[in-house]
C-alpha positions as a Markdown table, in Angstrom:
| # | Residue | x | y | z |
|---|---|---|---|---|
| 1 | Unk | -3.7 | -20.2 | -3.2 |
| 2 | Unk | -3.6 | -17.1 | -5.4 |
| 3 | Unk | -2.5 | -19.4 | -8.4 |
| 4 | Unk | -5.7 | -22.0 | -8.0 |
| 5 | Unk | -8.1 | -18.9 | -8.2 |
| 6 | Unk | -6.7 | -16.7 | -11.0 |
| 7 | Unk | -9.7 | -16.2 | -13.4 |
| 8 | Unk | -11.7 | -19.1 | -11.7 |
| 9 | Unk | -13.3 | -17.2 | -9.3 |
| 10 | Unk | -13.6 | -14.6 | -6.7 |
| 11 | Unk | -10.9 | -13.3 | -4.1 |
| 12 | Unk | -11.8 | -11.2 | -1.3 |
| 13 | Unk | -8.5 | -9.7 | 0.4 |
| 14 | Unk | -8.3 | -7.3 | 3.3 |
| 15 | Unk | -4.7 | -5.8 | 4.3 |
| 16 | Unk | -3.6 | -2.8 | 6.4 |
| 17 | Unk | -0.4 | -2.5 | 3.8 |
| 18 | Unk | -0.2 | -0.8 | 0.6 |
| 19 | Unk | 0.7 | -3.2 | -3.0 |
| 20 | Unk | 4.0 | -1.4 | -3.0 |
| 21 | Unk | 4.7 | -2.8 | 0.3 |
| 22 | Unk | 4.2 | -6.5 | -0.2 |
| 23 | Unk | 7.7 | -7.3 | -1.4 |
| 24 | Unk | 9.0 | -6.6 | 2.4 |
| 25 | Unk | 5.9 | -8.8 | 3.7 |
| 26 | Unk | 6.8 | -12.4 | 1.5 |
| 27 | Unk | 10.6 | -13.3 | 1.4 |
| 28 | Unk | 10.7 | -13.4 | -2.4 |
| 29 | Unk | 9.8 | -10.0 | -4.1 |
| 30 | Unk | 9.5 | -12.1 | -7.5 |
| 31 | Unk | 6.7 | -13.6 | -5.9 |
| 32 | Unk | 5.2 | -10.7 | -4.4 |
| 33 | Unk | 5.3 | -9.0 | -7.6 |
| 34 | Unk | 3.6 | -11.7 | -9.1 |
| 35 | Unk | 0.9 | -12.5 | -6.6 |
| 36 | Unk | 0.1 | -8.6 | -6.7 |
| 37 | Unk | -0.1 | -9.0 | -10.7 |
| 38 | Unk | -2.7 | -11.5 | -10.4 |
| 39 | Unk | -4.4 | -9.7 | -7.9 |
| 40 | Unk | -4.8 | -6.5 | -9.9 |
| 41 | Unk | -5.2 | -7.9 | -13.4 |
| 42 | Unk | -9.1 | -7.6 | -13.4 |
| 43 | Unk | -9.5 | -6.3 | -9.7 |
| 44 | Unk | -11.5 | -3.8 | -8.3 |
| 45 | Unk | -10.0 | -1.9 | -5.7 |
| 46 | Unk | -11.6 | -0.6 | -2.5 |
| 47 | Unk | -9.2 | 1.7 | -0.9 |
| 48 | Unk | -10.7 | 2.7 | 2.8 |
| 49 | Unk | -9.0 | 5.0 | 4.7 |
| 50 | Unk | -9.3 | 5.6 | 8.5 |
| 51 | Unk | -9.7 | 4.0 | 12.1 |
| 52 | Unk | -10.6 | -0.1 | 11.8 |
| 53 | Unk | -14.2 | -0.8 | 13.1 |
| 54 | Unk | -12.1 | -3.2 | 15.4 |
| 55 | Unk | -9.9 | -0.2 | 16.7 |
| 56 | Unk | -13.2 | 2.1 | 16.9 |
| 57 | Unk | -15.0 | -0.8 | 19.1 |
| 58 | Unk | -12.1 | -1.1 | 21.5 |
| 59 | Unk | -12.0 | 2.6 | 21.8 |
| 60 | Unk | -15.7 | 2.7 | 22.8 |
| 61 | Unk | -15.3 | 0.2 | 25.2 |
| 62 | Unk | -12.2 | 1.3 | 27.0 |
| 63 | Unk | -14.4 | 4.8 | 27.4 |
| 64 | Unk | -17.4 | 3.1 | 28.6 |
| 65 | Unk | -14.9 | 1.3 | 31.5 |
| 66 | Unk | -13.5 | 4.6 | 31.6 |
| 67 | Unk | -9.8 | 3.9 | 30.3 |
| 68 | Unk | -8.3 | 6.3 | 27.9 |
| 69 | Unk | -7.8 | 4.4 | 24.7 |
| 70 | Unk | -7.2 | 7.0 | 21.7 |
| 71 | Unk | -8.1 | 5.8 | 18.0 |
| 72 | Unk | -6.6 | 8.0 | 15.2 |
């Protein structure tokens, strides 16, 4: 998919792992490097830190129910 979209259209991608960890996600580190290279070539990277919206919503729901969910 990345190869087909490369320089032809936009790709919106979210991940909970840094680009340096992608060689652990994909079986072939060369493929991981090629994908990261194509994604970052003309990319705008937005790094968002903090608890995810889903984690916060889950914690809020548990609080209403009386549970003790913790979100970092």
